[in-house]
N, C-alpha and C positions, 0 to 999 in steps of 0.2 A: 368517550370521551381524552380521556389523557393519552390514548394511542394517537387518536384525531391527533392532539397538538403537536403528537412527540411525530409524528411525521409529514404533519405540514411543515414544520421548523428545519427538520435535515432530510426528510424526504424532496418534498415542495419548494424546501430554501422559503419558507414561511416567515420571517421575522415575528415576537410577538409582538410588538407593538402594531404589527400591519395584521395578524389572528385577532388582537383586541379589535379593531374596528370591526372585522369582520362580525364577529360578535355580535357586538353592537348593531348591527345593523337590522341582527336577528330578536334584535330583542332581549340580547342576553347581555349582563355585566359583568364581563372576567377582567380583572386587571392580567396588566403582562408580570409587575410580580409574584400573583398567585400562580400565572401557569410559569415561568420560573422555579416558585418552590415544589410544584409536582414535578417538572424534567429533573429537580437533585434528588427528589424520593425517588423516582421510580428509576433511578440513575441506578441508587443505596441499594434499592430492591432487588436490580437484577446484576447486581456486583459478584451473585456468589455462580449466574451462569457468562457473565465474561469470565472467571477464573477457569471457570470449566471449561470454554473456551480456550480458556490460553493451552490446558493440557489435551487440550487434542493437535492446535495448531506445535508444541514441543515434539509430539509426535511423526511432523512434518519429516520427511524426508530434506529438504531446502526449505527456507523462509525465503520469503522476499522483503526487504527493507527499503524506504524513502522517510525524506519531511519534507513539509510545507512551515511556511511562518502564516502564523494569524496574532493580531493586534487583540492585547490583556487591558486591561484596564487595572490602574493602578493607584491606589490613593494615596502612596507616598509620591506620587509624580506627577506633575502638571502636563502629560504627553503617554499615551499609551507605546508600553513595551510590544515587543514582539515576544511569544509563547511560538512553543511548535507540536505539530502537530506529525506523530511516526505511524506508518500503516505498515504492520504483517501482515503478509496471505503465506498462507500456508497452502502445498504443495496440492494437485491435485485430488488426491486422492481423502486430504485432509481440509475441504474446502471453508476453512475461516477465515474472516477478514477481522482482524484486532485494533483498534484505534488506542495509540497511549500519549496521552498531554505530558510538557515538559514545560515550565517557566523559560526554559534556553535551550540554546542546543546543543550543549553539553555534553560528553562519553557519557558522565554518569546515565542521562536518560534512558541509550537504548544498553547502556554495561549491565541494569538493575535492570529490566525488562527480559534482557536476553540469560541472566543470568539459569542457571542449570541445562541451558539447551544444548544441546552435540548435534552435528550436522553440519548442511550449507548455509553460507547467510552469502545472499545474491545483492548488491548494492552496488551503487555509485563508488567515488573512487573518496570522500568524504576521510579525512582523515581520521576521526575518530573511529574507525572503523579499524583502522591498524591493526591498536594494543587486540581484536575480537582474534585474530589470527596464527598468532604466537603461544608457545608455551603447550599447557597446558587446556587453556582458554576451551578446546577440541570446535573449535569454528572451520570449514574449510572455503575461501573465497567463492564466489561467481560473478563476476564482472558484467560491464553493461554492454554490449553493445552497441543500441543504441545512443547510448553516450558519446560513444567514442564519435560513432558518424557522424553526428552534431556536431566538435570539433572540425572533422572534416569539412561539413557542410558552411561550417559561420566561412571556413578557410578560402573558398572554391572562387573568391572574387576574386579575391588577390593573387591567389597561386592555380586556376582553373585547369591548368595542363596534368599536371601533380595530384591535386587534390582531387581531379577529375578520375583518374584511375583508381585511386583509392576507394571512390566512392563507386566505381562502378565494380570492382572484387566484391565490396561489401552486399552490394547489391546482390549477387550470383549468391550470396551465403543466405541471402533472405526466399533466394527464390528457392531452395532447398527447404526451407522451415517450412514454407505453404505448401511442397509435397509432403512434410513430414507432420503436417500439427496432427490428424487424422488418425495416425501410426501410433502402435503401442512399445513402448520403452526401447524391445530389443530391436525391433525393426526402424527406429526413429533411428539410434544408436549406427545403426549398419549402414542404412543412406548417408547419413553425417560420414561417418566414414568413407565411405564410397566415393563421394561427391566435394565435402564439405570442407574436410584437413585438404587436399592439396591444395584449395581454393586461400585455408588461413597460411598456408605453407607459401605460394606467391605470393600473398598479403605480405607477411613478417620480412619475404625476402626484398619485398620494394618499399619497404617503411629504411629496413637497412641500412640499402641501399641510396634513397635520399639527405636520408639524418642532417650528411655533413653539408646537404646542396640548399637548405633550406634557415635562413635566420633564429636563433631558438628565439627568439623571443616575438615572430612572426605568427598568427595565426597559424602560417603553415607547420609552420615548428613546434607551436604548442598542440597541434593535434597530432603531428608523429609521435613528440615527446609520450604524450597521455596513453596514445597504444600500446607502445612499446614498453613504456614502463606497469602497462593492468597486463602484459599480452598474455602472460602464462593463467588469470583469471579468467583474462575474454575468453582462454582456448576448452576453457576448465568443459562445454558444453559437451566438448566434442567426445568427452571422456564417460557421458552416462547419456542414457535416452529421457531420466527425468529432470534432465538440468533444462533447463530455459535459456536460449541465446540473449533475451535479454528481461529486462526489468521493467517490461512497458505491465504488464500486468496492480503492477505495484502503483507504476506512477495512475493508471487510471482510475482504483482508486485514492488519484492524490483530487482529481476532479475533483468530484460533490463537491470535497471542502473546497474548492479553491470557488465552486459559481454562489454556494454557500457561505461566502467569506465576502463576496462580492453583493450579500441580499443584509446578513444581518450586522454585516460590519466586524463584530467584535466580540470575543470572552465577556463579559461580563468581571469576573476572577481568572484564581488560578485554580477555584472550588472551578467555576463554570465551568471551563477549561477540561474539566477533569471530568465534569458529569456530562460535555457531550462527547468527550471521545467515545464514552461507554453507549452511548446510544447510539451514535454514528456507527460504532461498531457492526448489531446489530443489524443496521440498517445494508452496512455495504455488504453484511453478507447475506440478508436474506437478497439481496440482488445480486450476487454471484451463483446463489443457489437456485433463481426465480419463483420465490416465495414473496407471496403481496403483503410488503412487510405490514400496513393495517388489521391485518389480518393477522398477522403471525401479535402484532403487540396484544391487538386483544382477545385472543386465546388465552396468552403466556401470565397478562395481567388478571384473566379471570381465573387459571390454574392455580401460579406459581403456591400461592400461600395454604396449599392442601396438599400440591405433591410432593411424592415421598421424596427427599431430600437425595436418597441412593437412587435414582432415575431421572436427577439434574439433567441427563444428558442427552435423554425421550425430547429435552422444551427447544435445544440448538437448533436454529432455520436448516444446518442439511441434514438433520434427523427428523422433522417434523413435519408432521402430516396432522390437519384437520380432524377434526373429533366431527362424522355423519354423524347426523339426527337416524332416530331409529327407521323413520321413513324409508331415507335411503341409504342405511345400513345393507 
């Protein structure tokens, strides 16, 4: 029942008041308040797995991150304020997805979560990340070509000739990525060096050429300025086959949050946001690892109380294997 309530809310996006009505149709009376309490208790129980997942995440060569807003009820305010959900994706060798909740969009949230991580961080150009790439923090910035492309696309209507050329060159880069997606890191690096690097050089020369031809505050001017300001980080994918050209995978992790947000509408409190972040992390990791989330939650909630602490990693979705009955062993 616990697995059903969790998966119904965070994978199938059924808010608790709908589930309450669904149970009533089956002749079962379970209040939404009771189910909300169950969610918080399960999140507390699985916090050890969440922390174990974070250790795996921090072994990644590159972590992708983004954020999205969610309404949060606050008894001190006459309106719902906006909290943030931050997804963090490990690389292909560490396929975990962790979501973190913060009451605001300030730097303290990602700074605290990423404390102790050394490696590449792929994100958009949001200013809170700037401090992470300075001094001894140990992070290296990887920008997102998808974000840069959006600026050019938004400016297409007002400056089709100039923006069309830039979009064409970016499309050439993505055609190379289509060829490279099934290659190993070394092969992808070699292909990019041969095909993508010349295109990036052409794009850079073109943007430098037109930057004085576009009005600084126009959509075209903003697109050119964004790309040139981010150029070193946008080009970093050329230097390592393990890096991605964009942060699309992280943005896709936000998609389920957006769908859920359209159904359950808000978090009841900051504690509710933290509960949701933990449970949605396992839903997202199951989805990434092609693990059926109901089967995973049911098995883990049945086993975790007696599972040895030093073997917790066995229960993580990317390591988990269903226990076969003797008849099927």
